[in-house]
MARKEKOL-901605 format. One record per residue (C-alpha): residue number from 0; residue in one letter; x, y, z. Coordinates in pm, 1 decimal. Example, Ala and Ser with C-alpha at 12.3 -4.5 7.8 and 13.67 -1.06 7.14 Angstrom:
MARKEKOL-901605
     i   aa         xx         yy         zz
     0    A     1230.0     -450.0      780.0
     1    S     1367.0     -106.0      714.0
END
This chain:
MARKEKOL-901605
     i   aa         xx         yy         zz
     0    M     2423.9      453.4     2246.5
     1    K     2321.5      103.1     2144.4
     2    L     2536.3     -171.9     2001.1
     3    W     2354.1     -422.3     1780.1
     4    K     2568.4     -734.3     1751.2
     5    N     2580.7    -1104.4     1657.1
     6    G     2387.8    -1057.3     1334.7
     7    T     2440.6    -1023.6      962.4
     8    F     2343.3     -671.9      855.9
     9    Y     2279.8     -648.0      482.6
    10    T     2350.5     -289.2      384.1
    11    M     2155.2     -319.3       53.1
    12    L     2424.5     -108.2     -113.1
    13    N     2484.8     -413.7     -333.7
    14    P     2389.0     -784.4     -312.5
    15    K     2700.8     -888.7     -119.4
    16    S     2760.9     -593.6      110.9
    17    H     2709.7     -674.8      478.6
    18    V     2845.9     -582.8      821.1
    19    N     2835.9     -768.7     1152.0
    20    Q     2767.6     -499.6     1410.1
    21    V     2611.0     -155.6     1418.5
    22    M     2622.0      131.7     1668.7
    23    T     2326.6      370.4     1689.7
    24    H     2248.7      689.3     1878.1
    25    D     1951.7      927.1     1872.2
    26    G     1782.1      716.9     1604.5
    27    V     2073.2      719.4     1359.0
    28    I     2356.3      478.5     1273.0
    29    I     2685.1      629.1     1395.6
    30    A     2930.4      341.8     1332.4
    31    I     2956.3       -0.7     1168.7
    32    D     3188.3     -299.3     1210.8
    33    E     3530.8     -212.4     1357.4
    34    D     3443.6      155.0     1404.2
    35    V     3197.9       65.7     1680.9
    36    K     3505.6       30.9     1907.8
    37    L     3533.7      409.8     1903.0
    38    Y     3223.1      434.0     2124.1
    39    E     3115.4      299.7     2461.8
    40    P     2764.1      154.8     2432.7
    41    L     2509.5      201.6     2709.0
    42    E     2313.1      -98.8     2586.4
    43    M     2395.1     -406.9     2377.8
    44    I     2132.4     -594.8     2178.3
    45    D     2211.6     -951.4     2069.2
    46    L     2051.9    -1047.8     1735.9
    47    K     2140.3    -1412.7     1803.4
    48    G     2247.3    -1485.2     1448.8
    49    G     1957.5    -1304.4     1283.1
    50    F     1970.8    -1138.8      942.0
    51    A     1903.1     -765.6      946.9
    52    F     1794.6     -539.2      661.1
    53    P     1714.5     -169.1      641.4
    54    G     1363.3     -126.0      782.5
    55    F     1101.2     -264.5      545.0
    56    N      853.8      -17.9      392.6
    57    D      499.5      -47.2      262.8
    58    N      474.9      239.7       15.3
    59    H      100.9      235.9      -39.1
    60    M     -162.0      111.7      201.6
    61    H     -456.2      221.6      416.2
    62    L     -362.1      213.0      784.3
    63    L     -710.2      252.2      933.2
    64    G     -870.9       43.1      660.1
    65    Y     -634.3     -242.2      734.3
    66    G     -717.4     -221.8     1103.1
    67    K    -1090.1     -225.2     1028.2
    68    S    -1052.7     -537.6      816.7
    69    F     -972.4     -742.9     1128.7
    70    F    -1315.5     -662.1     1269.0
    71    C    -1519.7     -742.6      955.7
    72    L    -1647.2    -1073.0      820.2
    73    N    -1385.8    -1182.5      564.7
    74    V    -1517.9    -1416.1      293.4
    75    H    -1169.1    -1451.4      137.6
    76    M    -1274.8    -1415.0     -230.1
    77    N    -1492.4    -1725.2     -208.5
    78    P    -1616.6    -1796.5     -564.9
    79    S    -1938.3    -1964.4     -443.8
    80    K    -2241.4    -1737.5     -412.4
    81    H    -2420.4    -1998.8     -202.3
    82    E    -2131.3    -2031.1       43.9
    83    V    -2085.7    -1653.5       78.4
    84    L    -2455.2    -1605.4      155.3
    85    N    -2437.1    -1884.0      414.1
    86    Q    -2138.8    -1713.5      580.9
    87    I    -2332.7    -1386.0      592.3
    88    K    -2638.6    -1557.8      744.5
    89    Q    -2429.3    -1730.4     1010.0
    90    N    -2251.1    -1408.0     1106.8
    91    F    -2547.0    -1169.5     1099.0
    92    H    -2657.4    -1079.6     1453.2
    93    N    -2924.2     -817.5     1385.7
    94    E    -2673.7     -531.8     1366.1
    95    L    -2473.3     -358.8     1092.9
    96    L    -2258.7     -618.7      914.6
    97    R    -1951.2     -525.5      712.7
    98    V    -1806.8     -789.5      480.0
    99    V    -1460.8     -777.2      317.9
   100    G    -1287.8     -997.2       62.9
   101    Y    -1599.9    -1023.9     -151.0
   102    L    -1540.5    -1139.5     -507.4
   103    N    -1840.9    -1024.8     -708.4
   104    V    -2028.3    -1352.4     -755.2
   105    G    -2364.4    -1196.5     -836.9
   106    I    -2516.4    -1133.2     -494.3
   107    T    -2787.5     -865.2     -516.6
   108    K    -2986.8     -655.7     -274.5
   109    E    -3269.7     -912.1     -297.9
   110    D    -3035.3    -1183.9     -169.4
   111    L    -2926.2     -965.0      120.1
   112    D    -3283.1     -853.9      194.5
   113    L    -3369.2    -1216.2      268.7
   114    I    -3116.9    -1194.3      552.9
   115    S    -3219.7     -851.1      679.8
   116    K    -3438.2     -557.6      581.0
   117    D    -3386.9     -379.1      913.0
   118    Q    -3006.2     -347.8      943.0
   119    V    -2731.5     -246.4      703.3
   120    I    -2548.9     -528.7      525.5
   121    I    -2261.3     -394.8      316.3
   122    L    -2021.4     -609.0      113.8
   123    R    -1694.2     -447.9       10.3
   124    H    -1568.6     -590.6     -318.4
   125    N    -1215.0     -728.5     -323.9
   126    D    -1090.2     -429.3     -528.4
   127    F    -1216.9     -196.1     -250.5
   128    H    -1373.3       32.5     -513.0
   129    S    -1725.1     -112.5     -513.7
   130    F    -1997.6     -226.8     -273.4
   131    T    -2299.5     -452.6     -276.7
   132    V    -2565.2     -346.5      -23.5
   133    N    -2914.3     -440.2       87.7
   134    S    -3225.2     -225.6       44.9
   135    Y    -3200.8      -87.5      399.1
   136    A    -2860.5       63.8      319.0
   137    L    -2993.2      212.3       -5.9
   138    N    -3295.3      363.3      169.8
   139    L    -3076.0      504.4      444.2
   140    L    -2896.9      717.3      182.8
   141    G    -3209.4      783.5      -24.0
   142    I    -3071.8      597.2     -325.6
   143    H    -3276.4      386.3     -567.1
   144    H    -3085.9      107.3     -737.1
   145    E    -3204.2     -202.1     -920.3
   146    T    -2945.5     -452.2     -794.2
   147    G    -2760.2     -292.8     -501.7
   148    M    -2428.5     -356.1     -681.3
   149    M    -2263.7      -15.8     -658.8
   150    I    -1963.8       14.2     -892.2
   151    E    -1692.3      285.4     -874.5
   152    L    -1848.4      635.8     -877.5
   153    E    -2194.8      522.2     -769.9
   154    A    -2033.2      344.4     -474.4
   155    Q    -1877.2      659.5     -329.6
   156    P    -2178.1      763.3     -113.4
   157    F    -2142.6      431.9       70.9
   158    E    -1781.5      500.8      169.3
   159    K    -1889.0      698.3      477.3
   160    L    -2143.8      432.5      571.2
   161    W    -1860.9      181.8      561.7
   162    A    -1606.2      397.9      740.2
   163    Q    -1783.6      589.0     1016.0
   164    E    -1724.3      459.1     1367.0
   165    S    -1656.7      604.7     1709.2
   166    D    -1320.7      762.6     1779.0
   167    E    -1249.5      491.6     2036.1
   168    A    -1319.6      211.6     1786.0
   169    L    -1096.6      368.7     1520.7
   170    R     -812.1      408.6     1770.1
   171    L     -840.1       43.0     1867.8
   172    K     -829.4      -63.5     1502.7
   173    T     -540.2      166.2     1419.8
   174    K     -340.0       17.6     1706.5
   175    K     -419.4     -334.2     1581.8
   176    S     -305.1     -231.4     1233.5
   177    I       28.2      -94.2     1356.3
   178    E       96.8     -396.4     1577.6
   179    T       36.8     -631.0     1285.3
   180    L      259.0     -425.7     1055.2
   181    H      537.5     -451.4     1312.9
   182    Q      494.8     -829.6     1315.7
   183    F      550.8     -827.6      938.6
   184    G      867.7     -621.3      985.0
   185    I      720.3     -295.6      853.3
   186    T      886.8       16.8      990.8
   187    S      755.7      280.5      747.8
   188    I      441.7      330.5      538.6
   189    V      278.2      567.3      292.7
   190    T      -90.6      563.2      379.7
   191    D     -416.7      700.2      240.6
   192    D     -671.5      757.0      520.5
   193    L     -746.9     1123.9      568.8
   194    S    -1068.0     1158.3      365.4
   195    Y    -1262.8      844.5      452.7
   196    Y    -1349.3      852.0      821.6
   197    N    -1534.5     1083.0     1056.9
   198    S    -1335.3     1389.7      951.9
   199    Y     -993.1     1488.0      826.4
   200    L     -893.6     1628.9     1164.9
   201    D    -1030.1     1338.8     1371.0
   202    T     -839.1     1090.3     1154.8
   203    L     -518.2     1292.4     1170.8
   204    K     -537.6     1309.2     1551.5
   205    I     -584.5      932.3     1571.4
   206    I     -284.1      859.4     1349.4
   207    N      -74.6     1118.9     1530.5
   208    D     -151.2      970.7     1872.3
   209    M     -120.3      605.4     1772.9
   210    T      212.0      640.8     1588.5
   211    R      357.4      818.5     1891.1
   212    E      246.1      536.9     2120.8
   213    N      345.4      263.1     1874.1
   214    P      637.6      399.8     1668.0
   215    L      577.4      370.6     1295.1
   216    R      696.5      615.4     1031.6
   217    A      397.1      724.4      824.4
   218    N      373.5      958.0      528.0
   219    L        9.5     1063.3      502.7
   220    L     -140.2     1114.8      158.6
   221    V     -382.7     1406.8      138.6
   222    H     -685.6     1316.9      -72.1
   223    H     -767.9     1604.1     -306.2
   224    Q    -1113.8     1634.6     -147.2
   225    V     -952.7     1736.9      185.2
   226    L     -671.7     1948.1       42.0
   227    N     -827.3     2268.3      179.2
   228    D     -853.0     2108.6      524.5
   229    Y     -483.1     2026.0      504.6
   230    V     -380.6     2374.4      389.0
   231    N     -576.8     2544.7      668.9
   232    D     -488.8     2291.7      939.3
   233    L     -329.7     2458.7     1243.7
   234    Y     -323.7     2131.7     1441.6
   235    R      -87.5     1972.7     1188.1
   236    Q      150.3     2264.2     1212.6
   237    H      197.5     2201.3     1588.0
   238    M      201.0     1818.9     1599.2
   239    D      578.3     1784.4     1639.5
   240    N      561.9     1411.2     1562.9
   241    P      893.3     1287.2     1416.2
   242    Y      720.5      983.2     1268.9
   243    L      465.8     1170.8     1054.3
   244    S      521.0     1348.9      724.4
   245    F      321.3     1469.3      423.1
   246    G      404.4     1544.2       62.6
   247    W      149.1     1413.6     -187.5
   248    V     -211.1     1477.1     -289.8
   249    K     -404.0     1153.6     -358.0
   250    V     -611.7     1124.8     -677.5
   251    F     -795.6      836.0     -844.5
   252    Y     -742.1      863.5    -1220.4
   253    D     -918.4      540.9    -1323.2
   254    G    -1080.8      231.4    -1174.5
   255    T     -985.6     -134.6    -1144.9
   256    L     -947.2     -436.8    -1368.2
   257    S    -1193.3     -652.1    -1175.9
   258    S    -1474.9     -400.1    -1234.2
   259    K    -1356.5     -329.0    -1591.2
   260    T    -1313.3       38.0    -1506.5
   261    A     -933.9       61.2    -1543.7
   262    Y     -876.0      292.1    -1842.2
   263    L     -726.3       96.8    -2133.6
   264    I     -575.0      188.7    -2470.3
   265    D     -775.0      -90.7    -2633.4
   266    S    -1133.7     -172.8    -2546.5
   267    Y    -1215.2     -458.1    -2312.6
   268    K    -1260.8     -793.5    -2482.2
   269    H    -1621.5     -837.2    -2602.3
   270    E    -1703.2     -490.2    -2463.3
   271    N    -1751.9     -160.9    -2642.8
   272    H    -1570.8       55.9    -2387.2
   273    H    -1222.8      134.4    -2258.0
   274    G    -1303.8      177.9    -1888.7
   275    Y    -1333.8      490.8    -1677.1
   276    S    -1114.8      798.9    -1644.5
   277    M    -1149.1     1120.6    -1447.8
   278    G    -1012.1     1297.8    -1758.1
   279    Q     -688.2     1485.7    -1810.0
   280    E     -847.9     1828.4    -1771.8
   281    N     -989.5     1743.5    -1427.8
   282    F     -664.4     1577.4    -1327.2
   283    E     -454.7     1873.7    -1433.8
   284    F     -674.4     2111.5    -1235.1
   285    I     -591.7     1912.5     -917.9
   286    L     -227.8     1883.2    -1025.8
   287    I     -197.8     2261.6    -1051.2
   288    Q     -354.1     2302.5     -703.9
   289    A      -99.6     2059.5     -561.2
   290    R      187.0     2249.5     -724.0
   291    K       60.1     2577.6     -573.1
   292    N       81.9     2416.4     -228.7
   293    N      429.0     2265.8     -286.9
   294    L      290.4     1911.1     -293.5
   295    G      337.0     1624.8     -532.5
   296    I       61.8     1405.6     -671.7
   297    A        3.5     1039.5     -578.9
   298    V     -228.8      905.8     -844.8
   299    H     -407.0      570.7     -863.7
   300    T     -337.6      453.8    -1219.4
   301    I     -406.1       96.4    -1334.6
   302    G     -488.4      103.1    -1708.3
   303    D     -224.5      167.6    -1975.8
   304    Q     -414.1      461.9    -2127.0
   305    A     -452.8      611.0    -1779.8
   306    L      -78.2      574.5    -1725.8
   307    K       -2.4      740.0    -2059.4
   308    E     -224.8     1040.6    -1985.4
   309    V      -92.0     1083.0    -1630.8
   310    V      268.5     1083.0    -1755.0
   311    E      178.4     1337.0    -2026.2
   312    S       29.3     1565.2    -1759.6
   313    F      336.3     1530.1    -1538.7
   314    K      553.4     1635.5    -1832.1
   315    K      327.1     1933.8    -1890.6
   316    Y      330.5     2042.5    -1524.7
   317    P      655.0     1907.7    -1372.7
   318    P      728.6     1942.1    -1000.6
   319    E      998.6     2169.3     -864.6
   320    K     1352.3     2034.4     -878.0
   321    G     1407.1     1774.8     -607.7
   322    F     1036.0     1685.0     -582.0
   323    Y      875.4     1362.1     -709.5
   324    D      525.8     1252.5     -803.9
   325    R      391.7      905.3     -722.2
   326    I      206.6      665.9     -951.9
   327    I       20.8      404.0     -751.9
   328    H       -8.6       61.7     -920.8
   329    A      112.9      130.8    -1279.5
   330    S      -30.3     -214.4    -1348.0
   331    L      -44.4     -204.7    -1729.0
   332    A      209.3      -42.5    -1959.2
   333    N      389.7      -67.2    -2292.1
   334    E      742.9       16.2    -2404.4
   335    E      644.6      360.4    -2533.6
   336    I      499.1      465.4    -2197.3
   337    I      793.9      321.5    -2004.4
   338    N     1035.3      517.9    -2225.2
   339    M      831.1      831.4    -2156.0
   340    M      882.9      782.9    -1781.7
   341    K     1258.5      735.4    -1811.8
   342    Y     1448.1     1007.2    -1621.9
   343    M     1121.5     1162.8    -1496.5
   344    P     1086.2     1249.9    -1124.9
   345    I      837.5      967.9    -1062.9
   346    I      808.0      704.5     -789.6
   347    L      611.4      390.3     -882.0
   348    D      427.8      235.8     -586.1
   349    I      375.0     -115.5     -720.2
   350    Q      200.3     -415.2     -562.3
   351    S      371.3     -738.8     -663.9
   352    Q      102.6     -943.4     -490.9
   353    F     -146.6     -826.3     -753.0
   354    I       36.7    -1059.8     -991.6
   355    S      -84.6    -1361.2     -797.7
   356    S     -430.9    -1222.7     -717.8
   357    D     -507.1    -1095.2    -1071.7
   358    L     -340.1    -1353.8    -1293.2
   359    P     -448.1    -1547.9    -1488.2
   360    R     -803.4    -1421.3    -1425.0
   361    V     -761.1    -1077.7    -1583.3
   362    L     -607.7    -1214.9    -1904.7
   363    D     -961.2    -1280.7    -2027.6
   364    L    -1019.3     -903.1    -2034.9
   365    F     -781.6     -844.1    -2328.5
   366    D     -762.3     -935.5    -2695.5
   367    D     -393.8     -843.6    -2694.8
   368    V     -236.9     -888.2    -2351.8
   369    P      -37.7     -576.3    -2249.4
   370    M      267.7     -568.2    -2025.3
   371    I      126.4     -657.0    -1683.2
   372    Y      318.7     -542.7    -1374.8
   373    P      639.8     -502.1    -1580.0
   374    L      868.3     -468.4    -1279.1
   375    K     1194.6     -554.6    -1452.6
   376    S     1129.4     -307.6    -1733.7
   377    Y     1057.7      -29.1    -1486.5
   378    I     1375.0      -93.1    -1289.0
   379    E     1598.6     -135.4    -1595.3
   380    Q     1487.0      204.6    -1721.0
   381    G     1597.4      362.5    -1394.1
   382    I     1243.8      445.7    -1275.8
   383    V     1222.1      461.1     -895.8
   384    T     1014.1      151.4     -816.4
   385    V      913.0       58.4     -462.0
   386    G      695.1     -212.5     -308.5
   387    S      363.2     -197.8     -130.0
   388    S       54.0     -405.2      -52.8
   389    D     -242.2     -166.9      -82.2
   390    A     -356.3     -332.7      242.0
   391    P     -624.1     -430.6      322.9
   392    I     -656.1     -539.4      -42.1
   393    E     -346.2     -757.1        4.2
   394    I     -172.2     -882.7      317.1
   395    P      108.8     -637.7      406.2
   396    N      364.1     -917.5      435.2
   397    P      665.7     -816.3      223.0
   398    L      776.4    -1179.5      190.8
   399    L      470.6    -1250.8      -23.7
   400    G      558.0     -962.3     -254.8
   401    I      925.2    -1061.9     -269.3
   402    A      838.5    -1421.7     -358.9
   403    I      601.9    -1339.7     -646.5
   404    S      831.5    -1063.9     -782.7
   405    E     1103.4    -1325.1     -814.1
   406    S      899.7    -1615.1     -951.9
   407    R      590.6    -1471.4    -1126.2
   408    E      475.6    -1832.2    -1101.9
   409    I      113.2    -1928.3    -1037.1
   410    N        2.7    -2291.7    -1045.5
   411    H      327.2    -2391.7    -1220.6
   412    V      284.6    -2126.7    -1493.7
   413    I      528.4    -1833.0    -1519.6
   414    Y      367.5    -1515.2    -1654.5
   415    Q      581.6    -1274.4    -1860.5
   416    K      899.7    -1439.4    -1731.6
   417    D     1127.6    -1161.4    -1861.8
   418    E      975.0     -934.8    -1597.8
   419    R     1100.6    -1150.6    -1308.9
   420    L     1331.9     -982.4    -1060.3
   421    S     1636.4    -1122.8     -885.9
   422    R     1607.3    -1195.4     -513.1
   423    Y     1811.6     -882.9     -435.9
   424    E     1592.0     -664.5     -660.0
   425    S     1278.7     -815.0     -506.0
   426    I     1392.4     -739.9     -151.1
   427    K     1509.6     -390.9     -247.6
   428    L     1151.5     -301.7     -346.9
   429    Y     1075.7     -302.3       25.9
   430    T     1398.2     -152.8      162.9
   431    K     1446.9      124.1      -92.5
   432    D     1375.6      479.6       17.4
   433    G     1023.3      553.6     -101.4
   434    I     1005.1      909.9       31.3
   435    L     1325.1     1058.7     -118.9
   436    N     1359.0     1334.7      137.2
   437    P     1717.4     1462.2       94.8
   438    E     1726.3     1561.8      463.1
   439    V     1665.5     1203.2      583.5
   440    K     1882.0      906.8      487.0
   441    R     1695.1      576.6      470.6
   442    G     1710.2      252.5      276.0
   443    H     2065.8      140.8      363.4
   444    I     2259.0       28.2      668.4
   445    D     2542.2      277.2      679.8
   446    V     2665.1      569.9      888.8
   447    G     2416.0      857.4      894.0
   448    Y     2115.5      641.3      801.9
   449    L     1805.2      587.8     1014.1
   450    A     1829.3      322.5     1284.8
   451    D     1534.2      126.5     1143.1
   452    F     1592.8     -247.8     1094.7
   453    T     1395.0     -558.2     1007.8
   454    V     1554.8     -878.5     1135.9
   455    F     1465.3    -1226.7     1005.1
   456    D     1545.5    -1573.7     1129.2
   457    K     1659.1    -1677.4      779.8
   458    D     1896.9    -1530.2      523.9
   459    L     1651.6    -1386.3      271.9
   460    L     1922.2    -1327.6       11.8
   461    K     2045.6    -1687.6        9.5
   462    C     1762.3    -1913.9      124.1
   463    S     1545.2    -2123.9     -107.5
   464    H     1210.1    -2002.0     -237.9
   465    K     1027.6    -2227.4        9.5
   466    D     1240.0    -2110.3      302.1
   467    L     1175.1    -1750.9      199.0
   468    L      802.3    -1799.6      246.9
   469    D      865.5    -1978.1      577.8
   470    A     1093.6    -1703.9      713.5
   471    E      977.8    -1520.2     1023.3
   472    V     1045.1    -1174.0     1153.9
   473    Y     1263.4    -1201.7     1463.0
   474    M     1275.6     -832.0     1546.5
   475    T     1144.6     -498.8     1415.3
   476    I     1327.0     -180.9     1514.1
   477    V     1202.0      174.8     1455.8
   478    D     1411.6      471.4     1565.0
   479    E     1637.8      241.0     1772.8
   480    K     1328.8      109.7     1956.4
   481    I     1241.8     -260.8     1943.9
   482    V      872.4     -242.2     1854.2
   483    Y      833.2     -617.2     1794.6
   484    Q     1029.6     -921.8     1901.8
   485    K      933.9    -1281.8     1836.8
END
């Protein structure tokens, strides 16, 4: 038994509810406040005045992809083509070069060929859906392309070229990813990794081993392309890892705003198209397969027309009672679509940081601006809405998401101010239970709930906006284990 004392524990049952000490045993809270006197602790942990919350969650990210990003050249969305090319030249050492954080500023294969025609140079666009590559990379895959700018579907063959590495390298990068998540106070994630690397089974073994060694609760999305691997997987059935779970089949319904492939109700401004969609018929085929295997769907959905069609399909083929589907992003919406989702068994995995990375840039894509990241509207309609980063697209620091959810302010301009959340609502995006497994209680500090805590040096519920961004994680606890301490 462990007694956690000398802290303020916000239960997140309501904005004012807090306790001052917590007793845990076997990974679960067994007593709070005065009731801790009923037990004799074997260990006492002093929080030294820290402010504890239920363990913070990142409800959509890419664990291995985030780890890989630390070992790539990051050009940090530099808007200067000249400067990006100079960075690539300075960091090219006559071996495969992977570049992340690339904002499409018009670099072509000819530009990259001037740096190398003998080694792969591959630039991953900031939306992570597209690549720009040199001629050597194109020839390696036997693909002819005029510019080397591979957008959405045509970029998919380059995913393996980007992802494939030795097992040892992927383990190193996964460990780095988990350690960094712990430093940000993350105790639990929903992650999409199983279809991108050397194989489904190799990736699963890596995540299984690394989460055991470095405790992190991870729900693994099963990309529809590896669904058969998952169904026939005997290794999974004998893993016995308390930190791993499954439950959803991952699907991409549309594209992204930055590549103008998100599927919109109205056409893009000055363009004669609405974006890209996999189509309802194709989506429903995968949806039916998921239902047959007692799995939900986790669907990437950015455009408002994509959201409308996905919700229609969920109504047509609802999950069994007690099961939920996930909509990842839900970036654009309108009141009609939001009303359709009301009372439906849906979890929205939203990324508040997209507000600051997309706005005001994406406003130029629309004649009539839709509801963009309408967080308040989602929550007021009772739709289960949880926070995430989509790392490595954004930094998986919940404080960044909390701050922009509350302010929606960029360069002294507030965008769609009625969609701002309170501080409590903003924090709850990251503490709320994003798995909804009735057998496991998470998301509150109360008896019977998981002993997962994120402890800060500042009072997130009361501090100023500036102090919020300056707050630091003092301690991260998973399953009673201190996995990070400042």
